Every structure is written in C-alpha cells, then in structure tokens.
mmCIF entry with sequence, helices, sheets and N, C-alpha, C, O atoms, coordinates in Angstrom:
data_MODEL
# 
_entry.id   MODEL 
# 
_entity.id                         1 
_entity.type                       polymer 
_entity.pdbx_number_of_molecules   1 
# 
_entity_poly.entity_id                      1 
_entity_poly.type                           'polypeptide(L)' 
_entity_poly.nstd_linkage                   no 
_entity_poly.nstd_monomer                   no 
_entity_poly.pdbx_seq_one_letter_code       MSEEKDVGKRLDFLTQELNREANTITSKTNNLAVKDNALAIKSEIEKIREQVQNVE 
_entity_poly.pdbx_seq_one_letter_code_can   MSEEKDVGKRLDFLTQELNREANTITSKTNNLAVKDNALAIKSEIEKIREQVQNVE 
_entity_poly.pdbx_strand_id                 A 
# 
loop_
_entity_poly_seq.entity_id 
_entity_poly_seq.num 
_entity_poly_seq.mon_id 
_entity_poly_seq.hetero 
1 1  MET n 
1 2  SER n 
1 3  GLU n 
1 4  GLU n 
1 5  LYS n 
1 6  ASP n 
1 7  VAL n 
1 8  GLY n 
1 9  LYS n 
1 10 ARG n 
1 11 LEU n 
1 12 ASP n 
1 13 PHE n 
1 14 LEU n 
1 15 THR n 
1 16 GLN n 
1 17 GLU n 
1 18 LEU n 
1 19 ASN n 
1 20 ARG n 
1 21 GLU n 
1 22 ALA n 
1 23 ASN n 
1 24 THR n 
1 25 ILE n 
1 26 THR n 
1 27 SER n 
1 28 LYS n 
1 29 THR n 
1 30 ASN n 
1 31 ASN n 
1 32 LEU n 
1 33 ALA n 
1 34 VAL n 
1 35 LYS n 
1 36 ASP n 
1 37 ASN n 
1 38 ALA n 
1 39 LEU n 
1 40 ALA n 
1 41 ILE n 
1 42 LYS n 
1 43 SER n 
1 44 GLU n 
1 45 ILE n 
1 46 GLU n 
1 47 LYS n 
1 48 ILE n 
1 49 ARG n 
1 50 GLU n 
1 51 GLN n 
1 52 VAL n 
1 53 GLN n 
1 54 ASN n 
1 55 VAL n 
1 56 GLU n 
# 
_struct_asym.id          A 
_struct_asym.entity_id   1 
# 
loop_
_struct_conf.conf_type_id 
_struct_conf.id 
_struct_conf.pdbx_PDB_helix_id 
_struct_conf.beg_label_comp_id 
_struct_conf.beg_label_asym_id 
_struct_conf.beg_label_seq_id 
_struct_conf.pdbx_beg_PDB_ins_code 
_struct_conf.end_label_comp_id 
_struct_conf.end_label_asym_id 
_struct_conf.end_label_seq_id 
_struct_conf.pdbx_end_PDB_ins_code 
_struct_conf.beg_auth_comp_id 
_struct_conf.beg_auth_asym_id 
_struct_conf.beg_auth_seq_id 
_struct_conf.end_auth_comp_id 
_struct_conf.end_auth_asym_id 
_struct_conf.end_auth_seq_id 
_struct_conf.pdbx_PDB_helix_class 
_struct_conf.details 
_struct_conf.pdbx_PDB_helix_length 
HELX_P HELX_P1 AA1 VAL A 7  ? LYS A 28 ? VAL A 7  LYS A 28 1 ? 22 
HELX_P HELX_P2 AA2 LEU A 32 ? VAL A 52 ? LEU A 32 VAL A 52 1 ? 21 
# 
_struct_conf_type.id          HELX_P 
_struct_conf_type.criteria    ? 
_struct_conf_type.reference   ? 
# 
loop_
_atom_site.group_PDB 
_atom_site.id 
_atom_site.type_symbol 
_atom_site.label_atom_id 
_atom_site.label_alt_id 
_atom_site.label_comp_id 
_atom_site.label_asym_id 
_atom_site.label_entity_id 
_atom_site.label_seq_id 
_atom_site.pdbx_PDB_ins_code 
_atom_site.Cartn_x 
_atom_site.Cartn_y 
_atom_site.Cartn_z 
_atom_site.occupancy 
_atom_site.B_iso_or_equiv 
_atom_site.pdbx_formal_charge 
_atom_site.auth_seq_id 
_atom_site.auth_comp_id 
_atom_site.auth_asym_id 
_atom_site.auth_atom_id 
_atom_site.pdbx_PDB_model_num 
ATOM 1   N N  . MET A 1 1  ? 28.539 70.694 35.897 1.00 0.00 ? 1  MET A N  1 
ATOM 2   C CA . MET A 1 1  ? 28.985 69.386 36.323 1.00 0.00 ? 1  MET A CA 1 
ATOM 3   C C  . MET A 1 1  ? 29.109 69.302 37.837 1.00 0.00 ? 1  MET A C  1 
ATOM 4   O O  . MET A 1 1  ? 29.021 68.211 38.399 1.00 0.00 ? 1  MET A O  1 
ATOM 5   N N  . SER A 1 2  ? 29.315 70.439 38.511 1.00 0.00 ? 2  SER A N  1 
ATOM 6   C CA . SER A 1 2  ? 29.476 70.399 39.955 1.00 0.00 ? 2  SER A CA 1 
ATOM 7   C C  . SER A 1 2  ? 28.148 70.192 40.674 1.00 0.00 ? 2  SER A C  1 
ATOM 8   O O  . SER A 1 2  ? 28.133 69.837 41.852 1.00 0.00 ? 2  SER A O  1 
ATOM 9   N N  . GLU A 1 3  ? 27.033 70.409 39.979 1.00 0.00 ? 3  GLU A N  1 
ATOM 10  C CA . GLU A 1 3  ? 25.734 70.172 40.591 1.00 0.00 ? 3  GLU A CA 1 
ATOM 11  C C  . GLU A 1 3  ? 25.447 68.682 40.585 1.00 0.00 ? 3  GLU A C  1 
ATOM 12  O O  . GLU A 1 3  ? 25.882 67.956 39.692 1.00 0.00 ? 3  GLU A O  1 
ATOM 13  N N  . GLU A 1 4  ? 24.713 68.238 41.585 1.00 0.00 ? 4  GLU A N  1 
ATOM 14  C CA . GLU A 1 4  ? 24.450 66.819 41.714 1.00 0.00 ? 4  GLU A CA 1 
ATOM 15  C C  . GLU A 1 4  ? 23.102 66.406 41.128 1.00 0.00 ? 4  GLU A C  1 
ATOM 16  O O  . GLU A 1 4  ? 22.811 65.213 41.052 1.00 0.00 ? 4  GLU A O  1 
ATOM 17  N N  . LYS A 1 5  ? 22.289 67.347 40.720 1.00 0.00 ? 5  LYS A N  1 
ATOM 18  C CA . LYS A 1 5  ? 20.920 67.040 40.326 1.00 0.00 ? 5  LYS A CA 1 
ATOM 19  C C  . LYS A 1 5  ? 20.739 67.117 38.810 1.00 0.00 ? 5  LYS A C  1 
ATOM 20  O O  . LYS A 1 5  ? 21.037 68.143 38.198 1.00 0.00 ? 5  LYS A O  1 
ATOM 21  N N  . ASP A 1 6  ? 20.256 66.042 38.209 1.00 0.00 ? 6  ASP A N  1 
ATOM 22  C CA . ASP A 1 6  ? 19.878 65.980 36.795 1.00 0.00 ? 6  ASP A CA 1 
ATOM 23  C C  . ASP A 1 6  ? 20.979 66.402 35.823 1.00 0.00 ? 6  ASP A C  1 
ATOM 24  O O  . ASP A 1 6  ? 20.687 66.951 34.761 1.00 0.00 ? 6  ASP A O  1 
ATOM 25  N N  . VAL A 1 7  ? 22.218 66.156 36.169 1.00 0.00 ? 7  VAL A N  1 
ATOM 26  C CA . VAL A 1 7  ? 23.329 66.533 35.290 1.00 0.00 ? 7  VAL A CA 1 
ATOM 27  C C  . VAL A 1 7  ? 23.278 65.724 34.003 1.00 0.00 ? 7  VAL A C  1 
ATOM 28  O O  . VAL A 1 7  ? 23.464 66.269 32.916 1.00 0.00 ? 7  VAL A O  1 
ATOM 29  N N  . GLY A 1 8  ? 23.027 64.428 34.124 1.00 0.00 ? 8  GLY A N  1 
ATOM 30  C CA . GLY A 1 8  ? 22.976 63.570 32.953 1.00 0.00 ? 8  GLY A CA 1 
ATOM 31  C C  . GLY A 1 8  ? 21.896 63.984 31.969 1.00 0.00 ? 8  GLY A C  1 
ATOM 32  O O  . GLY A 1 8  ? 22.112 63.986 30.757 1.00 0.00 ? 8  GLY A O  1 
ATOM 33  N N  . LYS A 1 9  ? 20.732 64.336 32.501 1.00 0.00 ? 9  LYS A N  1 
ATOM 34  C CA . LYS A 1 9  ? 19.628 64.752 31.634 1.00 0.00 ? 9  LYS A CA 1 
ATOM 35  C C  . LYS A 1 9  ? 19.957 66.034 30.888 1.00 0.00 ? 9  LYS A C  1 
ATOM 36  O O  . LYS A 1 9  ? 19.642 66.170 29.706 1.00 0.00 ? 9  LYS A O  1 
ATOM 37  N N  . ARG A 1 10 ? 20.590 66.974 31.579 1.00 0.00 ? 10 ARG A N  1 
ATOM 38  C CA . ARG A 1 10 ? 20.943 68.240 30.933 1.00 0.00 ? 10 ARG A CA 1 
ATOM 39  C C  . ARG A 1 10 ? 22.027 68.051 29.886 1.00 0.00 ? 10 ARG A C  1 
ATOM 40  O O  . ARG A 1 10 ? 21.978 68.662 28.819 1.00 0.00 ? 10 ARG A O  1 
ATOM 41  N N  . LEU A 1 11 ? 23.002 67.209 30.186 1.00 0.00 ? 11 LEU A N  1 
ATOM 42  C CA . LEU A 1 11 ? 24.050 66.936 29.201 1.00 0.00 ? 11 LEU A CA 1 
ATOM 43  C C  . LEU A 1 11 ? 23.475 66.202 27.997 1.00 0.00 ? 11 LEU A C  1 
ATOM 44  O O  . LEU A 1 11 ? 23.880 66.465 26.864 1.00 0.00 ? 11 LEU A O  1 
ATOM 45  N N  . ASP A 1 12 ? 22.542 65.288 28.224 1.00 0.00 ? 12 ASP A N  1 
ATOM 46  C CA . ASP A 1 12 ? 21.898 64.594 27.121 1.00 0.00 ? 12 ASP A CA 1 
ATOM 47  C C  . ASP A 1 12 ? 21.124 65.576 26.251 1.00 0.00 ? 12 ASP A C  1 
ATOM 48  O O  . ASP A 1 12 ? 21.155 65.488 25.024 1.00 0.00 ? 12 ASP A O  1 
ATOM 49  N N  . PHE A 1 13 ? 20.431 66.509 26.892 1.00 0.00 ? 13 PHE A N  1 
ATOM 50  C CA . PHE A 1 13 ? 19.700 67.535 26.145 1.00 0.00 ? 13 PHE A CA 1 
ATOM 51  C C  . PHE A 1 13 ? 20.663 68.362 25.290 1.00 0.00 ? 13 PHE A C  1 
ATOM 52  O O  . PHE A 1 13 ? 20.374 68.646 24.127 1.00 0.00 ? 13 PHE A O  1 
ATOM 53  N N  . LEU A 1 14 ? 21.787 68.741 25.854 1.00 0.00 ? 14 LEU A N  1 
ATOM 54  C CA . LEU A 1 14 ? 22.775 69.529 25.107 1.00 0.00 ? 14 LEU A CA 1 
ATOM 55  C C  . LEU A 1 14 ? 23.326 68.762 23.910 1.00 0.00 ? 14 LEU A C  1 
ATOM 56  O O  . LEU A 1 14 ? 23.528 69.343 22.844 1.00 0.00 ? 14 LEU A O  1 
ATOM 57  N N  . THR A 1 15 ? 23.568 67.474 24.075 1.00 0.00 ? 15 THR A N  1 
ATOM 58  C CA . THR A 1 15 ? 24.067 66.693 22.945 1.00 0.00 ? 15 THR A CA 1 
ATOM 59  C C  . THR A 1 15 ? 22.997 66.560 21.861 1.00 0.00 ? 15 THR A C  1 
ATOM 60  O O  . THR A 1 15 ? 23.317 66.539 20.673 1.00 0.00 ? 15 THR A O  1 
ATOM 61  N N  . GLN A 1 16 ? 21.734 66.472 22.265 1.00 0.00 ? 16 GLN A N  1 
ATOM 62  C CA . GLN A 1 16 ? 20.646 66.447 21.282 1.00 0.00 ? 16 GLN A CA 1 
ATOM 63  C C  . GLN A 1 16 ? 20.618 67.747 20.491 1.00 0.00 ? 16 GLN A C  1 
ATOM 64  O O  . GLN A 1 16 ? 20.442 67.735 19.273 1.00 0.00 ? 16 GLN A O  1 
ATOM 65  N N  . GLU A 1 17 ? 20.789 68.847 21.172 1.00 0.00 ? 17 GLU A N  1 
ATOM 66  C CA . GLU A 1 17 ? 20.786 70.150 20.504 1.00 0.00 ? 17 GLU A CA 1 
ATOM 67  C C  . GLU A 1 17 ? 21.975 70.291 19.559 1.00 0.00 ? 17 GLU A C  1 
ATOM 68  O O  . GLU A 1 17 ? 21.832 70.821 18.457 1.00 0.00 ? 17 GLU A O  1 
ATOM 69  N N  . LEU A 1 18 ? 23.138 69.824 19.979 1.00 0.00 ? 18 LEU A N  1 
ATOM 70  C CA . LEU A 1 18 ? 24.306 69.849 19.101 1.00 0.00 ? 18 LEU A CA 1 
ATOM 71  C C  . LEU A 1 18 ? 24.067 69.010 17.856 1.00 0.00 ? 18 LEU A C  1 
ATOM 72  O O  . LEU A 1 18 ? 24.447 69.394 16.750 1.00 0.00 ? 18 LEU A O  1 
ATOM 73  N N  . ASN A 1 19 ? 23.433 67.862 18.051 1.00 0.00 ? 19 ASN A N  1 
ATOM 74  C CA . ASN A 1 19 ? 23.130 66.989 16.920 1.00 0.00 ? 19 ASN A CA 1 
ATOM 75  C C  . ASN A 1 19 ? 22.149 67.664 15.959 1.00 0.00 ? 19 ASN A C  1 
ATOM 76  O O  . ASN A 1 19 ? 22.298 67.547 14.742 1.00 0.00 ? 19 ASN A O  1 
ATOM 77  N N  . ARG A 1 20 ? 21.161 68.359 16.487 1.00 0.00 ? 20 ARG A N  1 
ATOM 78  C CA . ARG A 1 20 ? 20.213 69.079 15.638 1.00 0.00 ? 20 ARG A CA 1 
ATOM 79  C C  . ARG A 1 20 ? 20.921 70.161 14.829 1.00 0.00 ? 20 ARG A C  1 
ATOM 80  O O  . ARG A 1 20 ? 20.630 70.352 13.648 1.00 0.00 ? 20 ARG A O  1 
ATOM 81  N N  . GLU A 1 21 ? 21.833 70.854 15.457 1.00 0.00 ? 21 GLU A N  1 
ATOM 82  C CA . GLU A 1 21 ? 22.577 71.900 14.744 1.00 0.00 ? 21 GLU A CA 1 
ATOM 83  C C  . GLU A 1 21 ? 23.426 71.290 13.620 1.00 0.00 ? 21 GLU A C  1 
ATOM 84  O O  . GLU A 1 21 ? 23.492 71.839 12.520 1.00 0.00 ? 21 GLU A O  1 
ATOM 85  N N  . ALA A 1 22 ? 24.064 70.169 13.898 1.00 0.00 ? 22 ALA A N  1 
ATOM 86  C CA . ALA A 1 22 ? 24.858 69.496 12.864 1.00 0.00 ? 22 ALA A CA 1 
ATOM 87  C C  . ALA A 1 22 ? 23.955 69.023 11.727 1.00 0.00 ? 22 ALA A C  1 
ATOM 88  O O  . ALA A 1 22 ? 24.340 69.097 10.560 1.00 0.00 ? 22 ALA A O  1 
ATOM 89  N N  . ASN A 1 23 ? 22.759 68.540 12.056 1.00 0.00 ? 23 ASN A N  1 
ATOM 90  C CA . ASN A 1 23 ? 21.800 68.141 11.025 1.00 0.00 ? 23 ASN A CA 1 
ATOM 91  C C  . ASN A 1 23 ? 21.403 69.331 10.162 1.00 0.00 ? 23 ASN A C  1 
ATOM 92  O O  . ASN A 1 23 ? 21.289 69.213 8.942  1.00 0.00 ? 23 ASN A O  1 
ATOM 93  N N  . THR A 1 24 ? 21.196 70.469 10.797 1.00 0.00 ? 24 THR A N  1 
ATOM 94  C CA . THR A 1 24 ? 20.819 71.679 10.060 1.00 0.00 ? 24 THR A CA 1 
ATOM 95  C C  . THR A 1 24 ? 21.919 72.076 9.085  1.00 0.00 ? 24 THR A C  1 
ATOM 96  O O  . THR A 1 24 ? 21.648 72.391 7.927  1.00 0.00 ? 24 THR A O  1 
ATOM 97  N N  . ILE A 1 25 ? 23.145 72.059 9.554  1.00 0.00 ? 25 ILE A N  1 
ATOM 98  C CA . ILE A 1 25 ? 24.270 72.394 8.685  1.00 0.00 ? 25 ILE A CA 1 
ATOM 99  C C  . ILE A 1 25 ? 24.316 71.430 7.502  1.00 0.00 ? 25 ILE A C  1 
ATOM 100 O O  . ILE A 1 25 ? 24.482 71.849 6.357  1.00 0.00 ? 25 ILE A O  1 
ATOM 101 N N  . THR A 1 26 ? 24.168 70.140 7.788  1.00 0.00 ? 26 THR A N  1 
ATOM 102 C CA . THR A 1 26 ? 24.231 69.127 6.732  1.00 0.00 ? 26 THR A CA 1 
ATOM 103 C C  . THR A 1 26 ? 23.142 69.327 5.689  1.00 0.00 ? 26 THR A C  1 
ATOM 104 O O  . THR A 1 26 ? 23.389 69.200 4.490  1.00 0.00 ? 26 THR A O  1 
ATOM 105 N N  . SER A 1 27 ? 21.945 69.637 6.147  1.00 0.00 ? 27 SER A N  1 
ATOM 106 C CA . SER A 1 27 ? 20.830 69.743 5.210  1.00 0.00 ? 27 SER A CA 1 
ATOM 107 C C  . SER A 1 27 ? 20.821 71.044 4.418  1.00 0.00 ? 27 SER A C  1 
ATOM 108 O O  . SER A 1 27 ? 20.232 71.105 3.339  1.00 0.00 ? 27 SER A O  1 
ATOM 109 N N  . LYS A 1 28 ? 21.466 72.085 4.940  1.00 0.00 ? 28 LYS A N  1 
ATOM 110 C CA . LYS A 1 28 ? 21.401 73.380 4.279  1.00 0.00 ? 28 LYS A CA 1 
ATOM 111 C C  . LYS A 1 28 ? 22.590 73.707 3.385  1.00 0.00 ? 28 LYS A C  1 
ATOM 112 O O  . LYS A 1 28 ? 22.578 74.721 2.687  1.00 0.00 ? 28 LYS A O  1 
ATOM 113 N N  . THR A 1 29 ? 23.591 72.882 3.398  1.00 0.00 ? 29 THR A N  1 
ATOM 114 C CA . THR A 1 29 ? 24.766 73.200 2.590  1.00 0.00 ? 29 THR A CA 1 
ATOM 115 C C  . THR A 1 29 ? 24.806 72.346 1.324  1.00 0.00 ? 29 THR A C  1 
ATOM 116 O O  . THR A 1 29 ? 24.336 71.209 1.299  1.00 0.00 ? 29 THR A O  1 
ATOM 117 N N  . ASN A 1 30 ? 25.370 72.918 0.302  1.00 0.00 ? 30 ASN A N  1 
ATOM 118 C CA . ASN A 1 30 ? 25.636 72.180 -0.925 1.00 0.00 ? 30 ASN A CA 1 
ATOM 119 C C  . ASN A 1 30 ? 27.124 71.903 -1.087 1.00 0.00 ? 30 ASN A C  1 
ATOM 120 O O  . ASN A 1 30 ? 27.550 71.237 -2.030 1.00 0.00 ? 30 ASN A O  1 
ATOM 121 N N  . ASN A 1 31 ? 27.912 72.433 -0.137 1.00 0.00 ? 31 ASN A N  1 
ATOM 122 C CA . ASN A 1 31 ? 29.355 72.273 -0.170 1.00 0.00 ? 31 ASN A CA 1 
ATOM 123 C C  . ASN A 1 31 ? 29.720 70.898 0.398  1.00 0.00 ? 31 ASN A C  1 
ATOM 124 O O  . ASN A 1 31 ? 29.438 70.607 1.560  1.00 0.00 ? 31 ASN A O  1 
ATOM 125 N N  . LEU A 1 32 ? 30.339 70.070 -0.418 1.00 0.00 ? 32 LEU A N  1 
ATOM 126 C CA . LEU A 1 32 ? 30.659 68.706 -0.013 1.00 0.00 ? 32 LEU A CA 1 
ATOM 127 C C  . LEU A 1 32 ? 31.617 68.659 1.182  1.00 0.00 ? 32 LEU A C  1 
ATOM 128 O O  . LEU A 1 32 ? 31.466 67.806 2.056  1.00 0.00 ? 32 LEU A O  1 
ATOM 129 N N  . ALA A 1 33 ? 32.582 69.548 1.230  1.00 0.00 ? 33 ALA A N  1 
ATOM 130 C CA . ALA A 1 33 ? 33.539 69.563 2.345  1.00 0.00 ? 33 ALA A CA 1 
ATOM 131 C C  . ALA A 1 33 ? 32.835 69.908 3.651  1.00 0.00 ? 33 ALA A C  1 
ATOM 132 O O  . ALA A 1 33 ? 33.104 69.297 4.685  1.00 0.00 ? 33 ALA A O  1 
ATOM 133 N N  . VAL A 1 34 ? 31.941 70.880 3.606  1.00 0.00 ? 34 VAL A N  1 
ATOM 134 C CA . VAL A 1 34 ? 31.180 71.258 4.809  1.00 0.00 ? 34 VAL A CA 1 
ATOM 135 C C  . VAL A 1 34 ? 30.300 70.093 5.249  1.00 0.00 ? 34 VAL A C  1 
ATOM 136 O O  . VAL A 1 34 ? 30.211 69.790 6.439  1.00 0.00 ? 34 VAL A O  1 
ATOM 137 N N  . LYS A 1 35 ? 29.649 69.440 4.282  1.00 0.00 ? 35 LYS A N  1 
ATOM 138 C CA . LYS A 1 35 ? 28.778 68.307 4.588  1.00 0.00 ? 35 LYS A CA 1 
ATOM 139 C C  . LYS A 1 35 ? 29.573 67.169 5.223  1.00 0.00 ? 35 LYS A C  1 
ATOM 140 O O  . LYS A 1 35 ? 29.129 66.567 6.201  1.00 0.00 ? 35 LYS A O  1 
ATOM 141 N N  . ASP A 1 36 ? 30.743 66.877 4.667  1.00 0.00 ? 36 ASP A N  1 
ATOM 142 C CA . ASP A 1 36 ? 31.591 65.814 5.229  1.00 0.00 ? 36 ASP A CA 1 
ATOM 143 C C  . ASP A 1 36 ? 32.019 66.147 6.653  1.00 0.00 ? 36 ASP A C  1 
ATOM 144 O O  . ASP A 1 36 ? 32.014 65.275 7.522  1.00 0.00 ? 36 ASP A O  1 
ATOM 145 N N  . ASN A 1 37 ? 32.388 67.393 6.896  1.00 0.00 ? 37 ASN A N  1 
ATOM 146 C CA . ASN A 1 37 ? 32.791 67.800 8.245  1.00 0.00 ? 37 ASN A CA 1 
ATOM 147 C C  . ASN A 1 37 ? 31.615 67.748 9.210  1.00 0.00 ? 37 ASN A C  1 
ATOM 148 O O  . ASN A 1 37 ? 31.782 67.351 10.363 1.00 0.00 ? 37 ASN A O  1 
ATOM 149 N N  . ALA A 1 38 ? 30.445 68.138 8.763  1.00 0.00 ? 38 ALA A N  1 
ATOM 150 C CA . ALA A 1 38 ? 29.261 68.084 9.622  1.00 0.00 ? 38 ALA A CA 1 
ATOM 151 C C  . ALA A 1 38 ? 28.924 66.638 9.986  1.00 0.00 ? 38 ALA A C  1 
ATOM 152 O O  . ALA A 1 38 ? 28.520 66.356 11.114 1.00 0.00 ? 38 ALA A O  1 
ATOM 153 N N  . LEU A 1 39 ? 29.089 65.735 9.038  1.00 0.00 ? 39 LEU A N  1 
ATOM 154 C CA . LEU A 1 39 ? 28.855 64.323 9.337  1.00 0.00 ? 39 LEU A CA 1 
ATOM 155 C C  . LEU A 1 39 ? 29.884 63.782 10.333 1.00 0.00 ? 39 LEU A C  1 
ATOM 156 O O  . LEU A 1 39 ? 29.553 62.962 11.189 1.00 0.00 ? 39 LEU A O  1 
ATOM 157 N N  . ALA A 1 40 ? 31.118 64.240 10.219 1.00 0.00 ? 40 ALA A N  1 
ATOM 158 C CA . ALA A 1 40 ? 32.150 63.839 11.184 1.00 0.00 ? 40 ALA A CA 1 
ATOM 159 C C  . ALA A 1 40 ? 31.816 64.389 12.573 1.00 0.00 ? 40 ALA A C  1 
ATOM 160 O O  . ALA A 1 40 ? 32.015 63.711 13.581 1.00 0.00 ? 40 ALA A O  1 
ATOM 161 N N  . ILE A 1 41 ? 31.314 65.609 12.614 1.00 0.00 ? 41 ILE A N  1 
ATOM 162 C CA . ILE A 1 41 ? 30.906 66.214 13.890 1.00 0.00 ? 41 ILE A CA 1 
ATOM 163 C C  . ILE A 1 41 ? 29.775 65.405 14.503 1.00 0.00 ? 41 ILE A C  1 
ATOM 164 O O  . ILE A 1 41 ? 29.779 65.137 15.705 1.00 0.00 ? 41 ILE A O  1 
ATOM 165 N N  . LYS A 1 42 ? 28.797 65.011 13.675 1.00 0.00 ? 42 LYS A N  1 
ATOM 166 C CA . LYS A 1 42 ? 27.683 64.204 14.180 1.00 0.00 ? 42 LYS A CA 1 
ATOM 167 C C  . LYS A 1 42 ? 28.183 62.901 14.788 1.00 0.00 ? 42 LYS A C  1 
ATOM 168 O O  . LYS A 1 42 ? 27.675 62.452 15.815 1.00 0.00 ? 42 LYS A O  1 
ATOM 169 N N  . SER A 1 43 ? 29.173 62.303 14.154 1.00 0.00 ? 43 SER A N  1 
ATOM 170 C CA . SER A 1 43 ? 29.739 61.062 14.672 1.00 0.00 ? 43 SER A CA 1 
ATOM 171 C C  . SER A 1 43 ? 30.372 61.278 16.045 1.00 0.00 ? 43 SER A C  1 
ATOM 172 O O  . SER A 1 43 ? 30.196 60.462 16.950 1.00 0.00 ? 43 SER A O  1 
ATOM 173 N N  . GLU A 1 44 ? 31.103 62.367 16.195 1.00 0.00 ? 44 GLU A N  1 
ATOM 174 C CA . GLU A 1 44 ? 31.736 62.675 17.481 1.00 0.00 ? 44 GLU A CA 1 
ATOM 175 C C  . GLU A 1 44 ? 30.695 63.015 18.543 1.00 0.00 ? 44 GLU A C  1 
ATOM 176 O O  . GLU A 1 44 ? 30.847 62.636 19.705 1.00 0.00 ? 44 GLU A O  1 
ATOM 177 N N  . ILE A 1 45 ? 29.650 63.720 18.157 1.00 0.00 ? 45 ILE A N  1 
ATOM 178 C CA . ILE A 1 45 ? 28.572 64.041 19.096 1.00 0.00 ? 45 ILE A CA 1 
ATOM 179 C C  . ILE A 1 45 ? 27.928 62.756 19.603 1.00 0.00 ? 45 ILE A C  1 
ATOM 180 O O  . ILE A 1 45 ? 27.603 62.645 20.785 1.00 0.00 ? 45 ILE A O  1 
ATOM 181 N N  . GLU A 1 46 ? 27.744 61.789 18.714 1.00 0.00 ? 46 GLU A N  1 
ATOM 182 C CA . GLU A 1 46 ? 27.151 60.512 19.124 1.00 0.00 ? 46 GLU A CA 1 
ATOM 183 C C  . GLU A 1 46 ? 28.046 59.791 20.135 1.00 0.00 ? 46 GLU A C  1 
ATOM 184 O O  . GLU A 1 46 ? 27.546 59.171 21.074 1.00 0.00 ? 46 GLU A O  1 
ATOM 185 N N  . LYS A 1 47 ? 29.351 59.869 19.949 1.00 0.00 ? 47 LYS A N  1 
ATOM 186 C CA . LYS A 1 47 ? 30.278 59.271 20.921 1.00 0.00 ? 47 LYS A CA 1 
ATOM 187 C C  . LYS A 1 47 ? 30.142 59.955 22.279 1.00 0.00 ? 47 LYS A C  1 
ATOM 188 O O  . LYS A 1 47 ? 30.139 59.293 23.317 1.00 0.00 ? 47 LYS A O  1 
ATOM 189 N N  . ILE A 1 48 ? 30.031 61.279 22.264 1.00 0.00 ? 48 ILE A N  1 
ATOM 190 C CA . ILE A 1 48 ? 29.853 62.034 23.507 1.00 0.00 ? 48 ILE A CA 1 
ATOM 191 C C  . ILE A 1 48 ? 28.545 61.642 24.164 1.00 0.00 ? 48 ILE A C  1 
ATOM 192 O O  . ILE A 1 48 ? 28.481 61.448 25.378 1.00 0.00 ? 48 ILE A O  1 
ATOM 193 N N  . ARG A 1 49 ? 27.499 61.526 23.351 1.00 0.00 ? 49 ARG A N  1 
ATOM 194 C CA . ARG A 1 49 ? 26.184 61.183 23.891 1.00 0.00 ? 49 ARG A CA 1 
ATOM 195 C C  . ARG A 1 49 ? 26.199 59.817 24.574 1.00 0.00 ? 49 ARG A C  1 
ATOM 196 O O  . ARG A 1 49 ? 25.563 59.635 25.613 1.00 0.00 ? 49 ARG A O  1 
ATOM 197 N N  . GLU A 1 50 ? 26.918 58.863 23.998 1.00 0.00 ? 50 GLU A N  1 
ATOM 198 C CA . GLU A 1 50 ? 27.044 57.549 24.630 1.00 0.00 ? 50 GLU A CA 1 
ATOM 199 C C  . GLU A 1 50 ? 27.697 57.674 26.003 1.00 0.00 ? 50 GLU A C  1 
ATOM 200 O O  . GLU A 1 50 ? 27.293 56.996 26.947 1.00 0.00 ? 50 GLU A O  1 
ATOM 201 N N  . GLN A 1 51 ? 28.703 58.538 26.117 1.00 0.00 ? 51 GLN A N  1 
ATOM 202 C CA . GLN A 1 51 ? 29.358 58.751 27.404 1.00 0.00 ? 51 GLN A CA 1 
ATOM 203 C C  . GLN A 1 51 ? 28.434 59.448 28.385 1.00 0.00 ? 51 GLN A C  1 
ATOM 204 O O  . GLN A 1 51 ? 28.409 59.117 29.571 1.00 0.00 ? 51 GLN A O  1 
ATOM 205 N N  . VAL A 1 52 ? 27.678 60.409 27.889 1.00 0.00 ? 52 VAL A N  1 
ATOM 206 C CA . VAL A 1 52 ? 26.768 61.180 28.742 1.00 0.00 ? 52 VAL A CA 1 
ATOM 207 C C  . VAL A 1 52 ? 25.699 60.286 29.342 1.00 0.00 ? 52 VAL A C  1 
ATOM 208 O O  . VAL A 1 52 ? 25.274 60.501 30.477 1.00 0.00 ? 52 VAL A O  1 
ATOM 209 N N  . GLN A 1 53 ? 25.262 59.287 28.593 1.00 0.00 ? 53 GLN A N  1 
ATOM 210 C CA . GLN A 1 53 ? 24.220 58.401 29.082 1.00 0.00 ? 53 GLN A CA 1 
ATOM 211 C C  . GLN A 1 53 ? 24.678 57.590 30.282 1.00 0.00 ? 53 GLN A C  1 
ATOM 212 O O  . GLN A 1 53 ? 23.850 57.026 30.997 1.00 0.00 ? 53 GLN A O  1 
ATOM 213 N N  . ASN A 1 54 ? 25.971 57.524 30.514 1.00 0.00 ? 54 ASN A N  1 
ATOM 214 C CA . ASN A 1 54 ? 26.509 56.836 31.684 1.00 0.00 ? 54 ASN A CA 1 
ATOM 215 C C  . ASN A 1 54 ? 26.580 57.738 32.913 1.00 0.00 ? 54 ASN A C  1 
ATOM 216 O O  . ASN A 1 54 ? 26.858 57.262 34.014 1.00 0.00 ? 54 ASN A O  1 
ATOM 217 N N  . VAL A 1 55 ? 26.332 59.033 32.735 1.00 0.00 ? 55 VAL A N  1 
ATOM 218 C CA . VAL A 1 55 ? 26.368 59.965 33.857 1.00 0.00 ? 55 VAL A CA 1 
ATOM 219 C C  . VAL A 1 55 ? 25.022 59.940 34.554 1.00 0.00 ? 55 VAL A C  1 
ATOM 220 O O  . VAL A 1 55 ? 23.978 60.033 33.908 1.00 0.00 ? 55 VAL A O  1 
ATOM 221 N N  . GLU A 1 56 ? 25.046 59.818 35.849 1.00 0.00 ? 56 GLU A N  1 
ATOM 222 C CA . GLU A 1 56 ? 23.791 59.807 36.590 1.00 0.00 ? 56 GLU A CA 1 
ATOM 223 C C  . GLU A 1 56 ? 23.581 61.099 37.319 1.00 0.00 ? 56 GLU A C  1 
ATOM 224 O O  . GLU A 1 56 ? 22.569 61.266 38.000 1.00 0.00 ? 56 GLU A O  1 
# 
C-alpha cells in the first residue's frame, strides 16, 4: 500500500484470486456448512473488491 504505482490493479488481482479460491471451496465440498461459509466469504470479498476499485 505504501507504493504509489499500480496499487489498485494489484489489490484487484488479489481479490480476484481470493474469489477463485472461495469458488474452489464451494465447488469441491459437499458439506452444507462449509458451502454456506464460503458463499458468505465470497460476499465479503465482493464488498472488498468494490472498495479496491476506488483505489487509484
């Protein structure tokens, strides 16, 4: 965050990767509690991503 160059792009990339990991967890589990938690995580990641898109 202390760097001034392409911080927003890197944070956006990280949120995309987090979202992919949450998708993987959701698709590979048969446990309903794990699936529900992964979906909640995806929702929070999306909120973070919206904030990240405001970073220049």
